[in-house]
C-alpha positions in Angstrom: -45.5 -23.5 -10.5 -47.2 -23.0 -7.1 -50.4 -24.5 -8.5 -48.5 -27.8 -9.4 -46.9 -27.9 -5.9 -50.4 -27.3 -4.3 -51.9 -30.2 -6.3 -48.9 -32.5 -5.4 -49.3 -31.6 -1.7 -53.0 -32.4 -1.8 -52.2 -35.8 -3.2 -49.7 -36.5 -0.4 -52.5 -36.6 2.1 -52.3 -36.3 5.9 -51.2 -32.7 5.8 -53.4 -30.0 7.2 -54.3 -27.1 4.9 -51.9 -24.8 6.8 -49.0 -27.3 6.6 -49.5 -27.7 2.9 -49.6 -23.9 2.6 -46.4 -23.5 4.5 -44.7 -26.1 2.3 -45.9 -24.4 -0.8 -44.0 -21.3 0.3 -40.9 -23.4 1.3 -40.9 -24.9 -2.2 -41.1 -21.3 -3.5 -37.9 -20.5 -1.7 -39.2 -18.4 1.2 -37.6 -18.3 4.6 -39.5 -19.0 7.8 -39.6 -15.2 8.5 -40.9 -14.5 5.1 -43.6 -17.2 5.4 -44.5 -15.9 8.8 -45.0 -12.4 7.4 -47.0 -13.6 4.4 -49.3 -15.8 6.6 -49.5 -13.4 9.5 -48.2 -15.9 12.0 -45.0 -16.2 14.1 -41.8 -17.7 12.7 -42.1 -20.3 15.5 -45.5 -21.4 14.3 -44.0 -21.8 10.8 -41.3 -24.0 12.3 -43.9 -26.1 14.1 -46.0 -26.6 10.9 -42.8 -27.7 9.1 -41.9 -30.1 11.9 -45.3 -31.7 11.7 -45.0 -31.9 7.9 -41.6 -33.5 8.1 -43.0 -36.2 10.4 -46.0 -36.8 8.1 -43.9 -36.9 4.9 -41.1 -39.0 6.5 -38.4 -36.5 5.8 -35.8 -34.8 8.0 -35.1 -31.5 6.3 -36.6 -28.4 4.6 -34.9 -29.4 1.3 -36.3 -33.0 1.4 -39.8 -31.6 2.2 -39.6 -29.2 -0.7 -38.4 -32.0 -3.1 -41.3 -34.2 -1.9 -43.7 -31.3 -2.5 -42.4 -30.9 -6.0 -42.8 -34.6 -6.7 -39.2 -35.7 -6.4 -38.1 -38.5 -4.2 
C-alpha cells in the first residue's frame, strides 16, 4: 500500500522528498507525533512539511491530502 502511495506522490510533482515522505505516513494513519518519532524530527517540523504540502496540493486538511496521495479527488 505504501509503495502505491509513494508512486502517486511522485507523480503529483512539486513536493520535496521529505514532504512526500511525511504524506506517506499521514496516508498510513500516523499522527504528527508518530511521524516525528519515525523520522527523527520535531512534531512542529512535521506540521510545517504538511502545511507546505497542503499549499502545493491545493488542499486544506490532512484528510484531503491523504486522499489526494491515495489518488482520490
